LONUBA-771918 format. One record per atom (N, C-alpha, C): residue number from 1; residue in one letter; atom name; x, y, z. Coordinates in pm, 1 decimal, m for minus. Each point is the difference from the previous one (the first is absolute). Layout:
<node><n>NUM</n><res>A</res><atom>CA</atom><x>X</x><y>Y</y><z>Z</z></node>
...
//
This chain:
<node><n>1</n><res>M</res><atom>N</atom><x>10185.7</x><y>9367.8</y><z>11156.0</z></node>
<node><n>1</n><res>M</res><atom>CA</atom><x>m114.5</x><y>37.6</y><z>m93.6</z></node>
<node><n>1</n><res>M</res><atom>C</atom><x>m43.6</x><y>m140.3</y><z>m61.9</z></node>
<node><n>2</n><res>N</res><atom>N</atom><x>m124.3</x><y>58.0</y><z>m7.4</z></node>
<node><n>2</n><res>N</res><atom>CA</atom><x>m125.4</x><y>m147.9</y><z>m64.7</z></node>
<node><n>2</n><res>N</res><atom>C</atom><x>m39.9</x><y>73.3</y><z>m168.4</z></node>
<node><n>3</n><res>I</res><atom>N</atom><x>42.5</x><y>m128.4</y><z>m40.4</z></node>
<node><n>3</n><res>I</res><atom>CA</atom><x>m13.1</x><y>43.8</y><z>m190.5</z></node>
<node><n>3</n><res>I</res><atom>C</atom><x>m173.6</x><y>m94.3</y><z>m9.6</z></node>
<node><n>4</n><res>R</res><atom>N</atom><x>m142.1</x><y>63.8</y><z>m48.9</z></node>
<node><n>4</n><res>R</res><atom>CA</atom><x>m60.2</x><y>m139.0</y><z>m10.7</z></node>
<node><n>4</n><res>R</res><atom>C</atom><x>m46.3</x><y>94.1</y><z>m88.9</z></node>
<node><n>5</n><res>V</res><atom>N</atom><x>m106.8</x><y>m76.1</y><z>m76.6</z></node>
<node><n>5</n><res>V</res><atom>CA</atom><x>m137.8</x><y>m25.1</y><z>m151.4</z></node>
<node><n>5</n><res>V</res><atom>C</atom><x>m80.1</x><y>104.3</y><z>45.9</z></node>
<node><n>6</n><res>A</res><atom>N</atom><x>m28.8</x><y>121.5</y><z>m56.4</z></node>
<node><n>6</n><res>A</res><atom>CA</atom><x>m84.9</x><y>121.7</y><z>55.0</z></node>
<node><n>6</n><res>A</res><atom>C</atom><x>m151.4</x><y>m49.2</y><z>14.6</z></node>
<node><n>7</n><res>L</res><atom>N</atom><x>m51.1</x><y>34.9</y><z>71.2</z></node>
<node><n>7</n><res>L</res><atom>CA</atom><x>m134.7</x><y>12.6</y><z>29.5</z></node>
<node><n>7</n><res>L</res><atom>C</atom><x>m121.0</x><y>95.3</y><z>m27.7</z></node>
<node><n>8</n><res>D</res><atom>N</atom><x>m137.3</x><y>m3.5</y><z>m22.9</z></node>
<node><n>8</n><res>D</res><atom>CA</atom><x>m60.1</x><y>96.2</y><z>m47.4</z></node>
<node><n>8</n><res>D</res><atom>C</atom><x>15.7</x><y>127.1</y><z>90.8</z></node>
<node><n>9</n><res>G</res><atom>N</atom><x>44.8</x><y>m58.6</y><z>150.2</z></node>
<node><n>9</n><res>G</res><atom>CA</atom><x>6.0</x><y>99.3</y><z>95.9</z></node>
<node><n>9</n><res>G</res><atom>C</atom><x>116.4</x><y>154.6</y><z>m16.7</z></node>
<node><n>10</n><res>D</res><atom>N</atom><x>112.2</x><y>m83.5</y><z>m51.3</z></node>
<node><n>10</n><res>D</res><atom>CA</atom><x>124.5</x><y>87.2</y><z>m98.9</z></node>
<node><n>10</n><res>D</res><atom>C</atom><x>m44.6</x><y>88.4</y><z>m74.7</z></node>
<node><n>11</n><res>L</res><atom>N</atom><x>m169.7</x><y>71.1</y><z>m62.5</z></node>
<node><n>11</n><res>L</res><atom>CA</atom><x>m11.4</x><y>41.0</y><z>m92.9</z></node>
<node><n>11</n><res>L</res><atom>C</atom><x>70.6</x><y>150.6</y><z>57.9</z></node>
<node><n>12</n><res>E</res><atom>N</atom><x>m71.1</x><y>59.3</y><z>82.0</z></node>
<node><n>12</n><res>E</res><atom>CA</atom><x>13.8</x><y>84.7</y><z>25.2</z></node>
<node><n>12</n><res>E</res><atom>C</atom><x>191.9</x><y>106.8</y><z>16.5</z></node>
<node><n>13</n><res>N</res><atom>N</atom><x>74.5</x><y>m136.0</y><z>78.3</z></node>
<node><n>13</n><res>N</res><atom>CA</atom><x>122.7</x><y>38.3</y><z>m45.4</z></node>
<node><n>13</n><res>N</res><atom>C</atom><x>100.1</x><y>m39.1</y><z>m64.3</z></node>
<node><n>14</n><res>I</res><atom>N</atom><x>m32.3</x><y>m62.5</y><z>m117.5</z></node>
<node><n>14</n><res>I</res><atom>CA</atom><x>48.0</x><y>m32.5</y><z>m125.1</z></node>
<node><n>14</n><res>I</res><atom>C</atom><x>m18.8</x><y>142.3</y><z>m77.6</z></node>
<node><n>15</n><res>A</res><atom>N</atom><x>m118.0</x><y>8.2</y><z>m13.0</z></node>
<node><n>15</n><res>A</res><atom>CA</atom><x>m77.5</x><y>139.5</y><z>m67.2</z></node>
<node><n>15</n><res>A</res><atom>C</atom><x>74.4</x><y>119.0</y><z>46.7</z></node>
<node><n>16</n><res>G</res><atom>N</atom><x>10.2</x><y>29.1</y><z>134.0</z></node>
<node><n>16</n><res>G</res><atom>CA</atom><x>57.8</x><y>87.3</y><z>105.4</z></node>
<node><n>16</n><res>G</res><atom>C</atom><x>173.0</x><y>66.5</y><z>m63.5</z></node>
<node><n>17</n><res>L</res><atom>N</atom><x>76.4</x><y>m119.5</y><z>m29.3</z></node>
<node><n>17</n><res>L</res><atom>CA</atom><x>116.6</x><y>4.4</y><z>m26.6</z></node>
<node><n>17</n><res>L</res><atom>C</atom><x>12.6</x><y>23.2</y><z>m108.7</z></node>
<node><n>18</n><res>H</res><atom>N</atom><x>m78.9</x><y>m91.4</y><z>m105.0</z></node>
<node><n>18</n><res>H</res><atom>CA</atom><x>16.7</x><y>54.6</y><z>m145.6</z></node>
<node><n>18</n><res>H</res><atom>C</atom><x>7.5</x><y>122.7</y><z>m48.9</z></node>
<node><n>19</n><res>T</res><atom>N</atom><x>m114.5</x><y>44.9</y><z>101.1</z></node>
<node><n>19</n><res>T</res><atom>CA</atom><x>m28.4</x><y>151.2</y><z>m64.6</z></node>
<node><n>19</n><res>T</res><atom>C</atom><x>86.0</x><y>75.5</y><z>77.3</z></node>
<node><n>20</n><res>K</res><atom>N</atom><x>104.2</x><y>3.2</y><z>121.1</z></node>
<node><n>20</n><res>K</res><atom>CA</atom><x>39.7</x><y>52.6</y><z>22.2</z></node>
<node><n>20</n><res>K</res><atom>C</atom><x>148.9</x><y>0.4</y><z>m62.0</z></node>
<node><n>21</n><res>S</res><atom>N</atom><x>54.1</x><y>m128.7</y><z>m81.0</z></node>
<node><n>21</n><res>S</res><atom>CA</atom><x>96.4</x><y>m3.4</y><z>m45.5</z></node>
<node><n>21</n><res>S</res><atom>C</atom><x>6.5</x><y>72.7</y><z>m157.1</z></node>
<node><n>22</n><res>W</res><atom>N</atom><x>m156.0</x><y>35.8</y><z>m34.0</z></node>
<node><n>22</n><res>W</res><atom>CA</atom><x>m15.6</x><y>10.8</y><z>m108.4</z></node>
<node><n>22</n><res>W</res><atom>C</atom><x>m7.3</x><y>146.1</y><z>m75.9</z></node>
<node><n>23</n><res>R</res><atom>N</atom><x>m29.2</x><y>78.8</y><z>162.9</z></node>
<node><n>23</n><res>R</res><atom>CA</atom><x>m7.1</x><y>116.7</y><z>m11.4</z></node>
<node><n>23</n><res>R</res><atom>C</atom><x>127.1</x><y>78.1</y><z>25.4</z></node>
<node><n>24</n><res>T</res><atom>N</atom><x>106.9</x><y>m105.3</y><z>59.7</z></node>
<node><n>24</n><res>T</res><atom>CA</atom><x>119.7</x><y>81.5</y><z>19.5</z></node>
<node><n>24</n><res>T</res><atom>C</atom><x>75.2</x><y>m29.0</y><z>m138.6</z></node>
<node><n>25</n><res>I</res><atom>N</atom><x>39.4</x><y>m115.9</y><z>m30.7</z></node>
<node><n>25</n><res>I</res><atom>CA</atom><x>39.9</x><y>m89.4</y><z>m136.7</z></node>
<node><n>25</n><res>I</res><atom>C</atom><x>m43.8</x><y>98.8</y><z>m149.7</z></node>
<node><n>26</n><res>Y</res><atom>N</atom><x>m112.5</x><y>36.4</y><z>m30.2</z></node>
<node><n>26</n><res>Y</res><atom>CA</atom><x>m53.4</x><y>29.8</y><z>m63.5</z></node>
<node><n>26</n><res>Y</res><atom>C</atom><x>m81.8</x><y>186.1</y><z>m15.0</z></node>
<node><n>27</n><res>M</res><atom>N</atom><x>73.2</x><y>44.5</y><z>78.2</z></node>
<node><n>27</n><res>M</res><atom>CA</atom><x>m53.5</x><y>140.9</y><z>49.2</z></node>
<node><n>27</n><res>M</res><atom>C</atom><x>18.2</x><y>61.5</y><z>m112.5</z></node>
<node><n>28</n><res>N</res><atom>N</atom><x>95.6</x><y>10.4</y><z>m102.7</z></node>
<node><n>28</n><res>N</res><atom>CA</atom><x>43.9</x><y>75.4</y><z>m96.6</z></node>
<node><n>28</n><res>N</res><atom>C</atom><x>m16.5</x><y>m68.3</y><z>m136.6</z></node>
<node><n>29</n><res>V</res><atom>N</atom><x>m102.0</x><y>m122.5</y><z>35.2</z></node>
<node><n>29</n><res>V</res><atom>CA</atom><x>m56.8</x><y>m76.2</y><z>m98.0</z></node>
<node><n>29</n><res>V</res><atom>C</atom><x>m118.5</x><y>45.0</y><z>m54.3</z></node>
<node><n>30</n><res>L</res><atom>N</atom><x>m100.4</x><y>m70.7</y><z>118.9</z></node>
<node><n>30</n><res>L</res><atom>CA</atom><x>m127.9</x><y>17.2</y><z>m36.2</z></node>
<node><n>30</n><res>L</res><atom>C</atom><x>m56.2</x><y>119.0</y><z>57.3</z></node>
<node><n>31</n><res>S</res><atom>N</atom><x>m113.0</x><y>m19.5</y><z>m23.6</z></node>
<node><n>31</n><res>S</res><atom>CA</atom><x>m56.5</x><y>211.1</y><z>m8.3</z></node>
<node><n>31</n><res>S</res><atom>C</atom><x>m23.0</x><y>m47.1</y><z>191.9</z></node>
<node><n>32</n><res>K</res><atom>N</atom><x>m13.4</x><y>149.8</y><z>38.6</z></node>
<node><n>32</n><res>K</res><atom>CA</atom><x>4.9</x><y>12.7</y><z>128.8</z></node>
<node><n>32</n><res>K</res><atom>C</atom><x>m134.0</x><y>20.7</y><z>38.8</z></node>
<node><n>33</n><res>D</res><atom>N</atom><x>m81.3</x><y>5.1</y><z>m91.8</z></node>
<node><n>33</n><res>D</res><atom>CA</atom><x>m151.3</x><y>m33.5</y><z>40.0</z></node>
<node><n>33</n><res>D</res><atom>C</atom><x>m28.8</x><y>m140.5</y><z>54.7</z></node>
<node><n>34</n><res>Y</res><atom>N</atom><x>42.7</x><y>m101.6</y><z>m100.9</z></node>
<node><n>34</n><res>Y</res><atom>CA</atom><x>m35.4</x><y>m164.1</y><z>26.9</z></node>
<node><n>34</n><res>Y</res><atom>C</atom><x>44.9</x><y>m58.9</y><z>108.8</z></node>
<node><n>35</n><res>L</res><atom>N</atom><x>160.0</x><y>69.6</y><z>79.9</z></node>
<node><n>35</n><res>L</res><atom>CA</atom><x>76.7</x><y>m27.5</y><z>64.7</z></node>
<node><n>35</n><res>L</res><atom>C</atom><x>m51.9</x><y>61.5</y><z>139.2</z></node>
<node><n>36</n><res>S</res><atom>N</atom><x>m70.5</x><y>127.5</y><z>31.0</z></node>
<node><n>36</n><res>S</res><atom>CA</atom><x>m39.1</x><y>51.3</y><z>94.8</z></node>
<node><n>36</n><res>S</res><atom>C</atom><x>m141.1</x><y>m45.4</y><z>12.6</z></node>
<node><n>37</n><res>N</res><atom>N</atom><x>m57.3</x><y>m47.3</y><z>m120.8</z></node>
<node><n>37</n><res>N</res><atom>CA</atom><x>m192.0</x><y>m15.5</y><z>47.0</z></node>
<node><n>37</n><res>N</res><atom>C</atom><x>m1.8</x><y>m175.0</y><z>m34.4</z></node>
<node><n>38</n><res>E</res><atom>N</atom><x>10.7</x><y>m10.3</y><z>m113.0</z></node>
<node><n>38</n><res>E</res><atom>CA</atom><x>m41.0</x><y>m118.2</y><z>m50.0</z></node>
<node><n>38</n><res>E</res><atom>C</atom><x>62.6</x><y>m141.6</y><z>3.9</z></node>
<node><n>39</n><res>I</res><atom>N</atom><x>136.5</x><y>m15.2</y><z>28.6</z></node>
<node><n>39</n><res>I</res><atom>CA</atom><x>121.7</x><y>m139.5</y><z>31.2</z></node>
<node><n>39</n><res>I</res><atom>C</atom><x>m108.2</x><y>m73.9</y><z>84.0</z></node>
<node><n>40</n><res>E</res><atom>N</atom><x>7.1</x><y>82.9</y><z>104.0</z></node>
<node><n>40</n><res>E</res><atom>CA</atom><x>m44.9</x><y>m102.3</y><z>129.1</z></node>
<node><n>40</n><res>E</res><atom>C</atom><x>m188.9</x><y>m85.9</y><z>m17.8</z></node>
<node><n>41</n><res>K</res><atom>N</atom><x>m7.1</x><y>33.8</y><z>m101.5</z></node>
<node><n>41</n><res>K</res><atom>CA</atom><x>m125.9</x><y>m79.0</y><z>m42.3</z></node>
<node><n>41</n><res>K</res><atom>C</atom><x>6.7</x><y>m69.6</y><z>m93.0</z></node>
<node><n>42</n><res>D</res><atom>N</atom><x>81.3</x><y>51.3</y><z>m82.8</z></node>
<node><n>42</n><res>D</res><atom>CA</atom><x>66.9</x><y>m117.9</y><z>m132.8</z></node>
<node><n>42</n><res>D</res><atom>C</atom><x>79.0</x><y>m101.1</y><z>41.9</z></node>
<node><n>43</n><res>R</res><atom>N</atom><x>111.0</x><y>27.6</y><z>96.1</z></node>
<node><n>43</n><res>R</res><atom>CA</atom><x>76.1</x><y>m102.3</y><z>75.2</z></node>
<node><n>43</n><res>R</res><atom>C</atom><x>m109.7</x><y>m107.6</y><z>71.0</z></node>
<node><n>44</n><res>L</res><atom>N</atom><x>m100.4</x><y>66.7</y><z>95.3</z></node>
<node><n>44</n><res>L</res><atom>CA</atom><x>m83.7</x><y>m69.3</y><z>83.3</z></node>
<node><n>44</n><res>L</res><atom>C</atom><x>m79.5</x><y>m167.3</y><z>m137.4</z></node>
<node><n>45</n><res>Q</res><atom>N</atom><x>m26.3</x><y>116.9</y><z>m71.4</z></node>
<node><n>45</n><res>Q</res><atom>CA</atom><x>m83.8</x><y>m107.3</y><z>m111.2</z></node>
<node><n>45</n><res>Q</res><atom>C</atom><x>95.9</x><y>m115.1</y><z>m92.5</z></node>
<node><n>46</n><res>V</res><atom>N</atom><x>127.6</x><y>60.0</y><z>0.2</z></node>
<node><n>46</n><res>V</res><atom>CA</atom><x>97.1</x><y>m71.8</y><z>m88.8</z></node>
<node><n>46</n><res>V</res><atom>C</atom><x>m24.0</x><y>m124.1</y><z>127.2</z></node>
<node><n>47</n><res>W</res><atom>N</atom><x>114.1</x><y>33.1</y><z>86.9</z></node>
<node><n>47</n><res>W</res><atom>CA</atom><x>19.1</x><y>m112.2</y><z>135.2</z></node>
<node><n>47</n><res>W</res><atom>C</atom><x>m114.6</x><y>m104.5</y><z>47.7</z></node>
<node><n>48</n><res>S</res><atom>N</atom><x>m136.6</x><y>62.6</y><z>m15.6</z></node>
<node><n>48</n><res>S</res><atom>CA</atom><x>m148.8</x><y>m35.4</y><z>35.9</z></node>
<node><n>48</n><res>S</res><atom>C</atom><x>23.3</x><y>m136.7</y><z>m135.2</z></node>
<node><n>49</n><res>E</res><atom>N</atom><x>28.7</x><y>15.8</y><z>m64.1</z></node>
<node><n>49</n><res>E</res><atom>CA</atom><x>m93.4</x><y>m89.2</y><z>m132.2</z></node>
<node><n>49</n><res>E</res><atom>C</atom><x>147.1</x><y>m101.0</y><z>0.7</z></node>
<node><n>50</n><res>R</res><atom>N</atom><x>121.0</x><y>25.0</y><z>9.0</z></node>
<node><n>50</n><res>R</res><atom>CA</atom><x>143.4</x><y>m95.0</y><z>19.9</z></node>
<node><n>50</n><res>R</res><atom>C</atom><x>m32.4</x><y>m104.0</y><z>89.3</z></node>
<node><n>51</n><res>L</res><atom>N</atom><x>m67.8</x><y>32.9</y><z>115.0</z></node>
<node><n>51</n><res>L</res><atom>CA</atom><x>m39.3</x><y>m37.2</y><z>107.6</z></node>
<node><n>51</n><res>L</res><atom>C</atom><x>m111.7</x><y>m101.0</y><z>20.0</z></node>
<node><n>52</n><res>Q</res><atom>N</atom><x>m109.4</x><y>76.8</y><z>m44.9</z></node>
<node><n>52</n><res>Q</res><atom>CA</atom><x>m103.1</x><y>m53.1</y><z>m16.8</z></node>
<node><n>52</n><res>Q</res><atom>C</atom><x>8.1</x><y>m153.8</y><z>m136.7</z></node>
<node><n>53</n><res>N</res><atom>N</atom><x>42.4</x><y>57.3</y><z>m128.2</z></node>
<node><n>53</n><res>N</res><atom>CA</atom><x>14.4</x><y>m82.0</y><z>m92.0</z></node>
<node><n>53</n><res>N</res><atom>C</atom><x>146.1</x><y>m11.0</y><z>m62.4</z></node>
<node><n>54</n><res>P</res><atom>N</atom><x>81.8</x><y>m64.5</y><z>80.8</z></node>
<node><n>54</n><res>P</res><atom>CA</atom><x>126.9</x><y>m37.3</y><z>m43.3</z></node>
<node><n>54</n><res>P</res><atom>C</atom><x>24.6</x><y>m55.4</y><z>m160.4</z></node>
<node><n>55</n><res>A</res><atom>N</atom><x>76.9</x><y>46.5</y><z>m60.8</z></node>
<node><n>55</n><res>A</res><atom>CA</atom><x>39.3</x><y>m103.9</y><z>m74.4</z></node>
<node><n>55</n><res>A</res><atom>C</atom><x>61.2</x><y>m93.2</y><z>m7.8</z></node>
<node><n>56</n><res>K</res><atom>N</atom><x>26.1</x><y>m90.2</y><z>m84.5</z></node>
<node><n>56</n><res>K</res><atom>CA</atom><x>4.6</x><y>m183.5</y><z>71.8</z></node>
<node><n>56</n><res>K</res><atom>C</atom><x>170.6</x><y>46.7</y><z>30.3</z></node>
<node><n>57</n><res>N</res><atom>N</atom><x>49.5</x><y>75.8</y><z>m46.7</z></node>
<node><n>57</n><res>N</res><atom>CA</atom><x>142.8</x><y>14.4</y><z>m2.1</z></node>
<node><n>57</n><res>N</res><atom>C</atom><x>72.2</x><y>84.4</y><z>120.2</z></node>
<node><n>58</n><res>Q</res><atom>N</atom><x>m131.9</x><y>41.9</y><z>46.7</z></node>
<node><n>58</n><res>Q</res><atom>CA</atom><x>46.0</x><y>72.7</y><z>99.7</z></node>
<node><n>58</n><res>Q</res><atom>C</atom><x>30.9</x><y>10.1</y><z>142.7</z></node>
<node><n>59</n><res>I</res><atom>N</atom><x>114.7</x><y>31.0</y><z>24.4</z></node>
<node><n>59</n><res>I</res><atom>CA</atom><x>18.0</x><y>2.0</y><z>202.0</z></node>
<node><n>59</n><res>I</res><atom>C</atom><x>35.7</x><y>152.3</y><z>38.0</z></node>
<node><n>60</n><res>I</res><atom>N</atom><x>m107.2</x><y>34.5</y><z>89.5</z></node>
<node><n>60</n><res>I</res><atom>CA</atom><x>31.2</x><y>89.2</y><z>146.9</z></node>
<node><n>60</n><res>I</res><atom>C</atom><x>68.1</x><y>m47.2</y><z>83.4</z></node>
<node><n>61</n><res>L</res><atom>N</atom><x>99.8</x><y>90.7</y><z>26.2</z></node>
<node><n>61</n><res>L</res><atom>CA</atom><x>70.6</x><y>m46.7</y><z>140.6</z></node>
<node><n>61</n><res>L</res><atom>C</atom><x>m21.0</x><y>103.9</y><z>113.3</z></node>
<node><n>62</n><res>V</res><atom>N</atom><x>25.5</x><y>9.7</y><z>109.4</z></node>
<node><n>62</n><res>V</res><atom>CA</atom><x>m24.1</x><y>103.2</y><z>107.4</z></node>
<node><n>62</n><res>V</res><atom>C</atom><x>145.4</x><y>0.2</y><z>60.1</z></node>
<node><n>63</n><res>A</res><atom>N</atom><x>55.6</x><y>112.2</y><z>40.9</z></node>
<node><n>63</n><res>A</res><atom>CA</atom><x>113.1</x><y>m1.5</y><z>121.2</z></node>
<node><n>63</n><res>A</res><atom>C</atom><x>m102.1</x><y>20.6</y><z>117.4</z></node>
<node><n>64</n><res>E</res><atom>N</atom><x>54.5</x><y>m53.8</y><z>117.9</z></node>
<node><n>64</n><res>E</res><atom>CA</atom><x>m56.5</x><y>69.4</y><z>108.1</z></node>
<node><n>64</n><res>E</res><atom>C</atom><x>108.8</x><y>m30.1</y><z>140.8</z></node>
<node><n>65</n><res>E</res><atom>N</atom><x>m32.2</x><y>97.8</y><z>96.5</z></node>
<node><n>65</n><res>E</res><atom>CA</atom><x>78.2</x><y>m38.5</y><z>115.0</z></node>
<node><n>65</n><res>E</res><atom>C</atom><x>m116.1</x><y>33.9</y><z>114.6</z></node>
<node><n>66</n><res>R</res><atom>N</atom><x>39.4</x><y>m102.5</y><z>102.6</z></node>
<node><n>66</n><res>R</res><atom>CA</atom><x>m94.1</x><y>6.2</y><z>94.2</z></node>
<node><n>66</n><res>R</res><atom>C</atom><x>m168.6</x><y>53.3</y><z>m31.4</z></node>
<node><n>67</n><res>Q</res><atom>N</atom><x>m14.5</x><y>m39.6</y><z>m131.8</z></node>
<node><n>67</n><res>Q</res><atom>CA</atom><x>m159.9</x><y>71.4</y><z>m6.8</z></node>
<node><n>67</n><res>Q</res><atom>C</atom><x>6.0</x><y>104.6</y><z>m94.6</z></node>
<node><n>68</n><res>K</res><atom>N</atom><x>145.6</x><y>61.2</y><z>m31.8</z></node>
<node><n>68</n><res>K</res><atom>CA</atom><x>m43.8</x><y>131.4</y><z>m74.9</z></node>
<node><n>68</n><res>K</res><atom>C</atom><x>44.1</x><y>12.4</y><z>m131.2</z></node>
<node><n>69</n><res>F</res><atom>N</atom><x>m32.3</x><y>18.4</y><z>m99.2</z></node>
<node><n>69</n><res>F</res><atom>CA</atom><x>m34.1</x><y>24.4</y><z>m92.2</z></node>
<node><n>69</n><res>F</res><atom>C</atom><x>132.7</x><y>44.3</y><z>m65.4</z></node>
<node><n>70</n><res>L</res><atom>N</atom><x>177.2</x><y>m74.1</y><z>m65.6</z></node>
<node><n>70</n><res>L</res><atom>CA</atom><x>30.6</x><y>56.3</y><z>m26.8</z></node>
<node><n>70</n><res>L</res><atom>C</atom><x>59.6</x><y>4.2</y><z>m187.9</z></node>
<node><n>71</n><res>G</res><atom>N</atom><x>m43.0</x><y>m47.9</y><z>m39.5</z></node>
<node><n>71</n><res>G</res><atom>CA</atom><x>m63.9</x><y>m12.0</y><z>m147.5</z></node>
<node><n>71</n><res>G</res><atom>C</atom><x>m34.5</x><y>m106.1</y><z>m83.6</z></node>
<node><n>72</n><res>F</res><atom>N</atom><x>11.7</x><y>13.4</y><z>m139.2</z></node>
<node><n>72</n><res>F</res><atom>CA</atom><x>m83.6</x><y>m133.0</y><z>m76.6</z></node>
<node><n>72</n><res>F</res><atom>C</atom><x>66.7</x><y>m24.1</y><z>m103.7</z></node>
<node><n>73</n><res>A</res><atom>N</atom><x>m14.4</x><y>m79.8</y><z>m88.9</z></node>
<node><n>73</n><res>A</res><atom>CA</atom><x>80.7</x><y>m19.0</y><z>m139.8</z></node>
<node><n>73</n><res>A</res><atom>C</atom><x>m112.6</x><y>m95.9</y><z>m63.3</z></node>
<node><n>74</n><res>C</res><atom>N</atom><x>10.8</x><y>50.6</y><z>m104.3</z></node>
<node><n>74</n><res>C</res><atom>CA</atom><x>m132.5</x><y>m63.1</y><z>m133.6</z></node>
<node><n>74</n><res>C</res><atom>C</atom><x>89.6</x><y>m74.4</y><z>m119.0</z></node>
<node><n>75</n><res>L</res><atom>N</atom><x>m46.6</x><y>m88.8</y><z>3.1</z></node>
<node><n>75</n><res>L</res><atom>CA</atom><x>122.3</x><y>m119.7</y><z>m97.9</z></node>
<node><n>75</n><res>L</res><atom>C</atom><x>m106.5</x><y>m39.5</y><z>m82.3</z></node>
<node><n>76</n><res>Y</res><atom>N</atom><x>12.2</x><y>m20.5</y><z>m115.3</z></node>
<node><n>76</n><res>Y</res><atom>CA</atom><x>m72.5</x><y>m93.7</y><z>m132.1</z></node>
<node><n>76</n><res>Y</res><atom>C</atom><x>148.9</x><y>m74.7</y><z>m64.6</z></node>
<node><n>77</n><res>L</res><atom>N</atom><x>m80.0</x><y>m111.8</y><z>74.3</z></node>
<node><n>77</n><res>L</res><atom>CA</atom><x>113.9</x><y>m88.0</y><z>m70.0</z></node>
<node><n>77</n><res>L</res><atom>C</atom><x>12.9</x><y>m57.9</y><z>m144.5</z></node>
<node><n>78</n><res>N</res><atom>N</atom><x>125.5</x><y>m54.3</y><z>m61.9</z></node>
<node><n>78</n><res>N</res><atom>CA</atom><x>m39.5</x><y>m22.4</y><z>m117.5</z></node>
<node><n>78</n><res>N</res><atom>C</atom><x>m66.1</x><y>84.3</y><z>m114.3</z></node>
<node><n>79</n><res>S</res><atom>N</atom><x>m34.0</x><y>147.3</y><z>65.9</z></node>
<node><n>79</n><res>S</res><atom>CA</atom><x>m19.5</x><y>94.9</y><z>m75.9</z></node>
<node><n>79</n><res>S</res><atom>C</atom><x>82.0</x><y>16.2</y><z>m150.8</z></node>
<node><n>80</n><res>D</res><atom>N</atom><x>125.5</x><y>m50.3</y><z>28.9</z></node>
<node><n>80</n><res>D</res><atom>CA</atom><x>104.1</x><y>52.7</y><z>m196.1</z></node>
<node><n>80</n><res>D</res><atom>C</atom><x>77.4</x><y>m121.0</y><z>m4.0</z></node>
<node><n>81</n><res>S</res><atom>N</atom><x>m2.4</x><y>m5.8</y><z>m131.1</z></node>
<node><n>81</n><res>S</res><atom>CA</atom><x>68.5</x><y>m120.7</y><z>9.7</z></node>
<node><n>81</n><res>S</res><atom>C</atom><x>174.2</x><y>m24.2</y><z>57.1</z></node>
<node><n>82</n><res>I</res><atom>N</atom><x>30.6</x><y>107.9</y><z>m17.9</z></node>
<node><n>82</n><res>I</res><atom>CA</atom><x>127.9</x><y>46.3</y><z>m8.6</z></node>
<node><n>82</n><res>I</res><atom>C</atom><x>54.7</x><y>15.8</y><z>189.4</z></node>
<node><n>83</n><res>W</res><atom>N</atom><x>m65.4</x><y>68.8</y><z>21.9</z></node>
<node><n>83</n><res>W</res><atom>CA</atom><x>18.6</x><y>90.4</y><z>171.2</z></node>
<node><n>83</n><res>W</res><atom>C</atom><x>m93.5</x><y>m129.4</y><z>111.0</z></node>
<node><n>84</n><res>G</res><atom>N</atom><x>m70.3</x><y>8.3</y><z>m54.1</z></node>
<node><n>84</n><res>G</res><atom>CA</atom><x>m124.1</x><y>m151.6</y><z>114.9</z></node>
<node><n>84</n><res>G</res><atom>C</atom><x>m49.4</x><y>112.8</y><z>11.0</z></node>
<node><n>85</n><res>A</res><atom>N</atom><x>m13.0</x><y>25.6</y><z>162.7</z></node>
<node><n>85</n><res>A</res><atom>CA</atom><x>m100.0</x><y>66.0</y><z>117.5</z></node>
<node><n>85</n><res>A</res><atom>C</atom><x>36.2</x><y>194.1</y><z>m47.5</z></node>
//
């Protein structure tokens, strides 16, 4: 497995996985309309902003194997005085 810094070309994979996870995790919390219709556009917008205009303390990592996207992590270093990232 290879772990690397995310690139602009990772946008669709990151937003897609985030969308899929929210549809599962928040299905009894967020509205069905949002999860069925609006979430894809929303997650694309969020991750586009994060990739194009990252916060100074932000790091986004991508895990892949044989160039296949496996997952991602987004960290905000030193964002909490007690817990750090």
